[in-house]
SETIBA-364696 format. One line per field, with one value per residue (C-alpha): residue number from 1; chain; x, y, z. Coordinates in Angstrom, 1 decimal. Example, Ala and Ser with C-alpha at 12.3 -4.5 7.8 and 13.67 -1.06 7.14 Angstrom:
REM SETIBA-364696
i = c(1|2)
ch = c(A|A)
xx = c(12.3|13.7)
yy = c(-4.5|-1.1)
zz = c(7.8|7.1)
***
This chain:
REM SETIBA-364696
i = c(1|2|3|4|5|6|7|8|9|10|11|12|13|14|15|16|17|18|19|20|21|22|23|24|25|26|27|28|29|30|31|32|33|34|35|36|37|38|39|40|41|42|43|44|45|46|47|48|49|50|51|52|53|54|55|56|57|58|59|60|61|62|63|64|65|66|67|68|69|70|71|72|73|74|75|76|77|78|79|80|81|82|83|84|85|86|87|88|89|90|91|92|93|94|95|96|97|98|99|100|101|102|103|104|105|106|107|108|109|110|111|112|113|114|115|116|117|118|119)
ch = c(A|A|A|A|A|A|A|A|A|A|A|A|A|A|A|A|A|A|A|A|A|A|A|A|A|A|A|A|A|A|A|A|A|A|A|A|A|A|A|A|A|A|A|A|A|A|A|A|A|A|A|A|A|A|A|A|A|A|A|A|A|A|A|A|A|A|A|A|A|A|A|A|A|A|A|A|A|A|A|A|A|A|A|A|A|A|A|A|A|A|A|A|A|A|A|A|A|A|A|A|A|A|A|A|A|A|A|A|A|A|A|A|A|A|A|A|A|A|A)
xx = c(-26.1|-25.7|-28.0|-30.9|-31.4|-34.9|-36.0|-34.7|-36.2|-39.6|-39.2|-38.3|-41.5|-43.7|-42.2|-42.9|-46.6|-47.0|-48.1|-49.3|-46.7|-49.0|-49.1|-45.3|-44.9|-47.9|-45.9|-42.7|-44.2|-46.4|-49.2|-52.4|-51.4|-50.6|-49.0|-46.5|-46.1|-45.1|-41.9|-40.6|-41.2|-37.8|-36.3|-38.2|-37.9|-34.2|-34.2|-36.9|-34.8|-31.7|-33.2|-35.4|-32.1|-30.5|-33.3|-34.5|-37.8|-40.3|-42.7|-46.2|-48.9|-52.4|-56.2|-57.1|-56.0|-53.8|-51.2|-48.4|-50.5|-52.4|-49.6|-46.0|-43.2|-42.6|-38.9|-36.7|-37.9|-41.5|-40.4|-38.7|-41.8|-44.2|-41.9|-41.7|-45.6|-47.1|-50.5|-48.5|-48.0|-51.6|-54.0|-56.4|-56.4|-59.5|-58.1|-54.8|-53.1|-49.4|-47.3|-43.9|-43.3|-40.4|-37.9|-36.1|-33.1|-33.1|-32.4|-30.0|-27.5|-27.8|-24.1|-23.5|-22.7|-24.9|-26.8|-25.2|-28.1|-28.4|-29.7)
yy = c(21.4|24.1|26.8|25.8|28.0|29.4|26.8|23.9|25.4|25.4|21.8|20.7|22.5|21.3|17.9|17.7|18.7|16.1|18.9|18.6|19.5|22.6|23.7|23.8|26.0|28.3|28.6|29.4|32.0|33.4|33.4|31.6|32.1|28.6|30.1|31.7|28.2|26.7|28.8|27.0|23.6|22.9|24.3|21.9|19.0|19.1|19.5|16.8|14.3|15.0|15.0|11.9|10.0|11.0|9.8|13.3|13.4|10.9|11.6|9.9|9.7|8.2|8.3|8.7|11.6|12.0|10.3|10.2|8.0|6.1|4.9|3.7|6.3|6.9|6.2|5.7|6.4|6.6|9.5|11.2|10.6|12.0|15.3|15.9|15.7|19.2|17.5|16.2|20.0|21.2|22.2|19.2|17.0|15.1|11.8|11.7|13.4|13.9|15.0|15.2|13.7|13.4|10.8|8.1|10.6|13.4|16.9|17.6|15.0|17.4|19.0|21.7|20.9|17.8|18.5|19.9|22.1|25.7|28.4)
zz = c(23.9|21.2|21.0|18.8|15.5|15.3|12.9|15.1|18.0|16.0|15.1|18.5|20.1|17.2|17.7|21.4|20.6|17.9|15.4|12.0|9.4|8.3|11.9|12.0|8.9|10.2|13.6|11.7|9.2|11.9|9.0|8.1|4.3|3.1|-0.1|2.6|4.0|1.0|0.9|4.1|3.1|1.8|4.9|7.3|4.9|5.0|9.0|9.3|7.3|9.3|12.7|11.6|10.7|14.0|16.0|17.3|15.4|14.1|11.2|11.2|8.7|9.5|8.3|12.1|14.3|16.1|13.8|16.1|18.5|15.7|13.3|12.9|12.0|8.4|7.3|4.3|0.8|2.3|4.2|1.2|-1.0|1.9|2.4|-1.2|-1.6|-1.2|0.0|3.2|4.4|3.5|6.1|7.2|4.4|5.4|4.3|6.2|9.2|8.9|11.9|13.5|17.0|19.3|18.4|20.6|21.3|23.7|21.9|24.4|22.4|19.3|18.6|16.6|12.7|13.1|9.9|7.2|5.5|4.0|6.1)
***
């Protein structure tokens, strides 16, 4: 397996923990400032889409916590819509929980160049 980039490592760890999307941004930015978090949404949206398509990550949304245990994975256009919605990335929306979880494929299968994305 190639060495994970910092953003990939952050997603890998948060996915293994079933973290909310806002927690992913907080961990990456090492900040509690939600305005700072917004800067990183495009980076993680691209990475999540790629890894979800390849089976390394799943995204879940539910009105119950924890979303990764109480709902089905979000895919396709619904996933694109969810990732494009700023509310999905906000801290503790009381009406829904949105999180990343581990996919069906082992991350060790990730090969360099798997995702074409900007760094």
